[in-house]
TIVO-2410 file (N, C-alpha, C; in nm, 3 decimals):
# residues 85
REC num residu      c1      c2      c3 atome chaine
REC   1      M  -0.509   1.157   2.033     N      A
REC   1      M  -0.520   1.213   1.901    CA      A
REC   1      M  -0.383   1.244   1.844     C      A
REC   2      H  -0.292   1.288   1.929     N      A
REC   2      H  -0.158   1.322   1.883    CA      A
REC   2      H  -0.083   1.198   1.834     C      A
REC   3      K  -0.107   1.084   1.900     N      A
REC   3      K  -0.041   0.960   1.858    CA      A
REC   3      K  -0.091   0.917   1.721     C      A
REC   4      L  -0.221   0.936   1.696     N      A
REC   4      L  -0.276   0.900   1.566    CA      A
REC   4      L  -0.215   0.987   1.457     C      A
REC   5      L  -0.205   1.115   1.481     N      A
REC   5      L  -0.145   1.205   1.382    CA      A
REC   5      L   0.002   1.172   1.361     C      A
REC   6      L   0.072   1.137   1.468     N      A
REC   6      L   0.211   1.098   1.457    CA      A
REC   6      L   0.225   0.970   1.376     C      A
REC   7      A   0.138   0.875   1.399     N      A
REC   7      A   0.142   0.749   1.323    CA      A
REC   7      A   0.115   0.774   1.175     C      A
REC   8      I   0.021   0.862   1.145     N      A
REC   8      I  -0.008   0.895   1.006    CA      A
REC   8      I   0.111   0.969   0.944     C      A
REC   9      A   0.171   1.060   1.020     N      A
REC   9      A   0.285   1.135   0.969    CA      A
REC   9      A   0.404   1.045   0.941     C      A
REC  10      I   0.420   0.940   1.018     N      A
REC  10      I   0.529   0.846   0.995    CA      A
REC  10      I   0.495   0.749   0.883     C      A
REC  11      A   0.371   0.702   0.880     N      A
REC  11      A   0.331   0.600   0.783    CA      A
REC  11      A   0.314   0.656   0.642     C      A
REC  12      A   0.272   0.780   0.629     N      A
REC  12      A   0.245   0.836   0.495    CA      A
REC  12      A   0.368   0.836   0.406     C      A
REC  13      P   0.483   0.886   0.450     N      A
REC  13      P   0.600   0.881   0.361    CA      A
REC  13      P   0.646   0.739   0.331     C      A
REC  14      I   0.633   0.649   0.427     N      A
REC  14      I   0.673   0.510   0.404    CA      A
REC  14      I   0.580   0.447   0.300     C      A
REC  15      A   0.452   0.478   0.307     N      A
REC  15      A   0.355   0.422   0.213    CA      A
REC  15      A   0.381   0.470   0.070     C      A
REC  16      L   0.447   0.583   0.055     N      A
REC  16      L   0.473   0.636  -0.077    CA      A
REC  16      L   0.599   0.578  -0.142     C      A
REC  17      L   0.674   0.497  -0.070     N      A
REC  17      L   0.791   0.433  -0.127    CA      A
REC  17      L   0.748   0.334  -0.235     C      A
REC  18      P   0.826   0.315  -0.339     N      A
REC  18      P   0.785   0.228  -0.450    CA      A
REC  18      P   0.755   0.084  -0.410     C      A
REC  19      G   0.834   0.024  -0.325     N      A
REC  19      G   0.811  -0.115  -0.287    CA      A
REC  19      G   0.688  -0.133  -0.200     C      A
REC  20      V   0.662  -0.038  -0.115     N      A
REC  20      V   0.549  -0.049  -0.023    CA      A
REC  20      V   0.419  -0.016  -0.095     C      A
REC  21      S   0.424   0.079  -0.186     N      A
REC  21      S   0.300   0.120  -0.252    CA      A
REC  21      S   0.248   0.010  -0.345     C      A
REC  22      G   0.331  -0.087  -0.378     N      A
REC  22      G   0.286  -0.197  -0.461    CA      A
REC  22      G   0.197  -0.295  -0.386     C      A
REC  23      A   0.196  -0.287  -0.255     N      A
REC  23      A   0.114  -0.377  -0.175    CA      A
REC  23      A  -0.030  -0.326  -0.179     C      A
REC  24      K  -0.105  -0.376  -0.273     N      A
REC  24      K  -0.242  -0.328  -0.291    CA      A
REC  24      K  -0.325  -0.355  -0.167     C      A
REC  25      G  -0.405  -0.259  -0.128     N      A
REC  25      G  -0.493  -0.272  -0.014    CA      A
REC  25      G  -0.429  -0.237   0.119     C      A
REC  26      C  -0.298  -0.225   0.122     N      A
REC  26      C  -0.228  -0.201   0.248    CA      A
REC  26      C  -0.256  -0.062   0.302     C      A
REC  27      V  -0.249   0.039   0.217     N      A
REC  27      V  -0.266   0.176   0.264    CA      A
REC  27      V  -0.408   0.198   0.314     C      A
REC  28      K  -0.505   0.152   0.237     N      A
REC  28      K  -0.645   0.167   0.278    CA      A
REC  28      K  -0.671   0.091   0.409     C      A
REC  29      G  -0.620  -0.031   0.418     N      A
REC  29      G  -0.637  -0.109   0.541    CA      A
REC  29      G  -0.568  -0.047   0.659     C      A
REC  30      A  -0.451   0.011   0.635     N      A
REC  30      A  -0.376   0.075   0.743    CA      A
REC  30      A  -0.449   0.196   0.797     C      A
REC  31      V  -0.509   0.273   0.709     N      A
REC  31      V  -0.584   0.391   0.754    CA      A
REC  31      V  -0.704   0.348   0.838     C      A
REC  32      V  -0.779   0.252   0.787     N      A
REC  32      V  -0.897   0.205   0.860    CA      A
REC  32      V  -0.855   0.141   0.992     C      A
REC  33      G  -0.753   0.056   0.987     N      A
REC  33      G  -0.705  -0.010   1.108    CA      A
REC  33      G  -0.651   0.088   1.211     C      A
REC  34      G  -0.583   0.192   1.164     N      A
REC  34      G  -0.531   0.293   1.256    CA      A
REC  34      G  -0.640   0.367   1.328     C      A
REC  35      V  -0.744   0.401   1.255     N      A
REC  35      V  -0.857   0.472   1.317    CA      A
REC  35      V  -0.929   0.380   1.416     C      A
REC  36      V  -0.955   0.258   1.374     N      A
REC  36      V  -1.024   0.164   1.463    CA      A
REC  36      V  -0.939   0.134   1.587     C      A
REC  37      G  -0.808   0.116   1.567     N      A
REC  37      G  -0.720   0.090   1.681    CA      A
REC  37      G  -0.716   0.207   1.777     C      A
REC  38      H  -0.718   0.327   1.723     N      A
REC  38      H  -0.718   0.446   1.809    CA      A
REC  38      H  -0.847   0.455   1.890     C      A
REC  39      V  -0.959   0.432   1.825     N      A
REC  39      V  -1.088   0.442   1.893    CA      A
REC  39      V  -1.103   0.328   1.995     C      A
REC  40      A  -1.051   0.210   1.961     N      A
REC  40      A  -1.070   0.093   2.047    CA      A
REC  40      A  -0.981   0.095   2.171     C      A
REC  41      G  -0.884   0.180   2.178     N      A
REC  41      G  -0.803   0.181   2.299    CA      A
REC  41      G  -0.665   0.239   2.278     C      A
REC  42      H  -0.655   0.335   2.193     N      A
REC  42      H  -0.530   0.405   2.168    CA      A
REC  42      H  -0.418   0.312   2.121     C      A
REC  43      H  -0.453   0.224   2.030     N      A
REC  43      H  -0.356   0.132   1.970    CA      A
REC  43      H  -0.353   0.154   1.819     C      A
REC  44      A  -0.330   0.277   1.778     N      A
REC  44      A  -0.337   0.313   1.637    CA      A
REC  44      A  -0.232   0.242   1.553     C      A
REC  45      V  -0.110   0.229   1.604     N      A
REC  45      V  -0.003   0.167   1.527    CA      A
REC  45      V  -0.029   0.018   1.508     C      A
REC  46      V  -0.073  -0.048   1.612     N      A
REC  46      V  -0.105  -0.191   1.602    CA      A
REC  46      V  -0.222  -0.209   1.506     C      A
REC  47      G  -0.322  -0.123   1.515     N      A
REC  47      G  -0.436  -0.130   1.426    CA      A
REC  47      G  -0.397  -0.106   1.282     C      A
REC  48      A  -0.306  -0.012   1.260     N      A
REC  48      A  -0.261   0.016   1.124    CA      A
REC  48      A  -0.185  -0.103   1.066     C      A
REC  49      A  -0.101  -0.166   1.145     N      A
REC  49      A  -0.027  -0.282   1.098    CA      A
REC  49      A  -0.121  -0.397   1.064     C      A
REC  50      A  -0.216  -0.424   1.152     N      A
REC  50      A  -0.312  -0.530   1.126    CA      A
REC  50      A  -0.400  -0.496   1.006     C      A
REC  51      G  -0.440  -0.370   0.994     N      A
REC  51      G  -0.521  -0.329   0.881    CA      A
REC  51      G  -0.448  -0.343   0.750     C      A
REC  52      C  -0.319  -0.317   0.750     N      A
REC  52      C  -0.238  -0.333   0.630    CA      A
REC  52      C  -0.236  -0.479   0.586     C      A
REC  53      V  -0.215  -0.569   0.680     N      A
REC  53      V  -0.211  -0.711   0.648    CA      A
REC  53      V  -0.346  -0.759   0.596     C      A
REC  54      I  -0.452  -0.721   0.664     N      A
REC  54      I  -0.586  -0.763   0.623    CA      A
REC  54      I  -0.625  -0.701   0.489     C      A
REC  55      G  -0.595  -0.573   0.471     N      A
REC  55      G  -0.627  -0.507   0.344    CA      A
REC  55      G  -0.551  -0.568   0.228     C      A
REC  56      H  -0.424  -0.602   0.248     N      A
REC  56      H  -0.345  -0.666   0.143    CA      A
REC  56      H  -0.402  -0.803   0.110     C      A
REC  57      H  -0.444  -0.877   0.212     N      A
REC  57      H  -0.503  -1.010   0.189    CA      A
REC  57      H  -0.632  -0.999   0.108     C      A
REC  58      H  -0.718  -0.905   0.144     N      A
REC  58      H  -0.844  -0.888   0.071    CA      A
REC  58      H  -0.818  -0.847  -0.073     C      A
REC  59      A  -0.719  -0.763  -0.097     N      A
REC  59      A  -0.687  -0.721  -0.233    CA      A
REC  59      A  -0.636  -0.839  -0.316     C      A
REC  60      K  -0.555  -0.927  -0.255     N      A
REC  60      K  -0.506  -1.045  -0.326    CA      A
REC  60      K  -0.620  -1.139  -0.361     C      A
REC  61      V  -0.713  -1.159  -0.269     N      A
REC  61      V  -0.828  -1.246  -0.295    CA      A
REC  61      V  -0.914  -1.190  -0.407     C      A
REC  62      K  -0.938  -1.059  -0.402     N      A
REC  62      K  -1.020  -0.994  -0.504    CA      A
REC  62      K  -0.953  -1.004  -0.641     C      A
REC  63      E  -0.821  -0.984  -0.645     N      A
REC  63      E  -0.747  -0.994  -0.771    CA      A
REC  63      E  -0.751  -1.137  -0.826     C      A
REC  64      R  -0.737  -1.235  -0.738     N      A
REC  64      R  -0.742  -1.375  -0.780    CA      A
REC  64      R  -0.879  -1.411  -0.836     C      A
REC  65      E  -0.986  -1.363  -0.771     N      A
REC  65      E  -1.121  -1.390  -0.819    CA      A
REC  65      E  -1.146  -1.324  -0.953     C      A
REC  66      A  -1.096  -1.203  -0.972     N      A
REC  66      A  -1.113  -1.133  -1.099    CA      A
REC  66      A  -1.039  -1.206  -1.211     C      A
REC  67      A  -0.920  -1.256  -1.181     N      A
REC  67      A  -0.843  -1.331  -1.282    CA      A
REC  67      A  -0.915  -1.461  -1.319     C      A
REC  68      A  -0.972  -1.528  -1.220     N      A
REC  68      A  -1.044  -1.653  -1.246    CA      A
REC  68      A  -1.169  -1.626  -1.329     C      A
REC  69      A  -1.239  -1.519  -1.298     N      A
REC  69      A  -1.360  -1.485  -1.375    CA      A
REC  69      A  -1.324  -1.448  -1.518     C      A
REC  70      Q  -1.213  -1.376  -1.535     N      A
REC  70      Q  -1.171  -1.337  -1.668    CA      A
REC  70      Q  -1.131  -1.459  -1.750     C      A
REC  71      S  -1.058  -1.551  -1.691     N      A
REC  71      S  -1.018  -1.670  -1.765    CA      A
REC  71      S  -1.138  -1.758  -1.796     C      A
REC  72      Q  -1.235  -1.762  -1.706     N      A
REC  72      Q  -1.356  -1.839  -1.730    CA      A
REC  72      Q  -1.437  -1.778  -1.844     C      A
REC  73      D  -1.447  -1.646  -1.847     N      A
REC  73      D  -1.520  -1.578  -1.954    CA      A
REC  73      D  -1.451  -1.597  -2.088     C      A
REC  74      S  -1.318  -1.589  -2.090     N      A
REC  74      S  -1.247  -1.606  -2.216    CA      A
REC  74      S  -1.256  -1.750  -2.265     C      A
REC  75      A  -1.257  -1.847  -2.173     N      A
REC  75      A  -1.272  -1.986  -2.212    CA      A
REC  75      A  -1.412  -2.011  -2.267     C      A
REC  76      A  -1.512  -1.948  -2.208     N      A
REC  76      A  -1.649  -1.965  -2.255    CA      A
REC  76      A  -1.666  -1.903  -2.394     C      A
REC  77      K  -1.601  -1.790  -2.420     N      A
REC  77      K  -1.611  -1.726  -2.550    CA      A
REC  77      K  -1.543  -1.809  -2.658     C      A
REC  78      S  -1.431  -1.872  -2.624     N      A
REC  78      S  -1.358  -1.949  -2.725    CA      A
REC  78      S  -1.432  -2.077  -2.762     C      A
REC  79      T  -1.513  -2.134  -2.669     N      A
REC  79      T  -1.587  -2.254  -2.699    CA      A
REC  79      T  -1.728  -2.223  -2.746     C      A
REC  80      G  -1.770  -2.100  -2.733     N      A
REC  80      G  -1.904  -2.060  -2.777    CA      A
REC  80      G  -2.011  -2.085  -2.675     C      A
REC  81      A  -1.973  -2.130  -2.557     N      A
REC  81      A  -2.070  -2.156  -2.450    CA      A
REC  81      A  -2.097  -2.027  -2.374     C      A
REC  82      T  -2.209  -2.026  -2.304     N      A
REC  82      T  -2.242  -1.912  -2.221    CA      A
REC  82      T  -2.197  -1.941  -2.078     C      A
REC  83      P  -2.140  -1.844  -2.008     N      A
REC  83      P  -2.096  -1.868  -1.870    CA      A
REC  83      P  -2.215  -1.884  -1.777     C      A
REC  84      D  -2.196  -1.968  -1.675     N      A
REC  84      D  -2.302  -1.991  -1.576    CA      A
REC  84      D  -2.293  -1.887  -1.467     C      A
REC  85      H  -2.380  -1.788  -1.468     N      A
REC  85      H  -2.382  -1.684  -1.364    CA      A
REC  85      H  -2.514  -1.685  -1.298     C      A
***
């Protein structure tokens, strides 16, 4: 438990830095990964790092899908067609 708290105490100030906080999904993934890593075998730091990478990837995919849906909706409005949902 002490290692988890230490990892959070170290990661929290780093996550608040301007360059790091721009990585969408990283903080949420790191928290979840840290907890899972701790429970799975006291590997909180490794879990946090993996969670950050996975969370950032999921955020990028979600952002890309939202941009595609928005461009598709705007294209459908400009042509007067209805989008296929």
